[in-house]
Phi, psi and omega in degrees: 000318170313308183294318179306313183297317180291328176293327185288330176299304185300329189272340183248342183051068185293142182272117183253112169279113187258109168259086193239170184292154189297342186278347195233009187304310184298302183299321168310308179301319175293321175299314173307305177309318179296333181266356174103015179256183179240123180263156168216137188249080180245105181236022170279140188300317190282345177257328193301322183290317176303305180302322179307326180278356183254327185295160171282337173195166183231135174251129175242107180246103195276020173290121168058047186239156181280173178299323182295318182294314176304324173299321182287322180294322175293322179293319180300309177300325180292320181295312178308311179301316177292334174277348195075015174282119182297141174220156183246127177262122177249105189279056188301126177052032171287148180103322185270319188246129197292315191296311183292322181297319179284330177297306184305319178295317180301318183298332180305336180292344179262019165054072172295153181287328189209151169234124178239121178199178172286175179304308182297319177294321175300315183289321175298316176309320180277346184084018178262006183191155178272021177092175179263210175260090183073229176276355183262144179287138167249010176242145175284151187307318182300334180292341188254353194292314181292321171292329161310314174302310183304321186291319179299321184293311189293331189238006170067042186220178175267149171228130180244130178247113194267143173182208184301317172243118181284142177239125176254128186229135170236166180306327187238017174216160170217129184229129173257141182240122183249135179151200183088194178197158187295339182278358179301308176305342187265001180251116182294128172103002187287323183289311183299320179287337176294318179300322182295323181286328176295319175297317173311309189290326184286322183282333181280344187230020191302333178267350200233340182218155172296137179307321180310313177297322181294320187287323176302311185302314180298320181289322177295319176302311179291322177298320183289321176295320174297315169303315178295315175296332180286342176297336187237350191283142169263349180172187193293332176289315182288333178294316179301322182281325179296325189293313183294325180295326180293318179305316183289316190273321186299131175279169176298307180305323179290321176303310174308319176293325188271310184275138175263121190252125186235116173270132181282000000 
């Protein structure tokens, strides 16, 4: 199923509407282009809701946004929910910071198709932790798995917890994705752009695959690209280039060979 979903992204070029934080728009757009998707960065409050109804999928990343952008994120999530467009919530640094924490919790009312964050962010979103150290998790992935399941059950979505081993949780499934490399956290935007790739996978396969499988496929692609990039990288800068090239060059079958996906 992973290979089928990744091939579908390339064959359909899903349009992903990204309302993301101010640090990462360029890398997010470049990553979407590399995997075969089309990025759009529409975050004006009067346009975001309109575009959310046009896009194949929507990403709402609450990190480092202005009040105006938060207004746009509310409008986009509401419009996506009304249109039946799959959207992804990325609760960056939620738990530690009150404004974005309240925003992320409010957005849950619009039923995201998926939530993607590190363990501290998932715990913070659920009110089970005060959050991590900025965007860095201070909690192990496994500590957030059951909280992730509660979120999945409560909001009818898929929840992905990112870390050394990514865990994708639905009400009735748990899947672990092994891969990546220790250099990935040293490159700005790897986690944030993963949220956009999750949206692309959901948008490309909304009628042909379960959301859980789409989220797993996105994580497998990132895991495989991290492994491939590490073979030639000398440090974070060369890793970033090799990683983006791997996202572009790896075939769906090569992703399946490199990333280890384990269903519980």
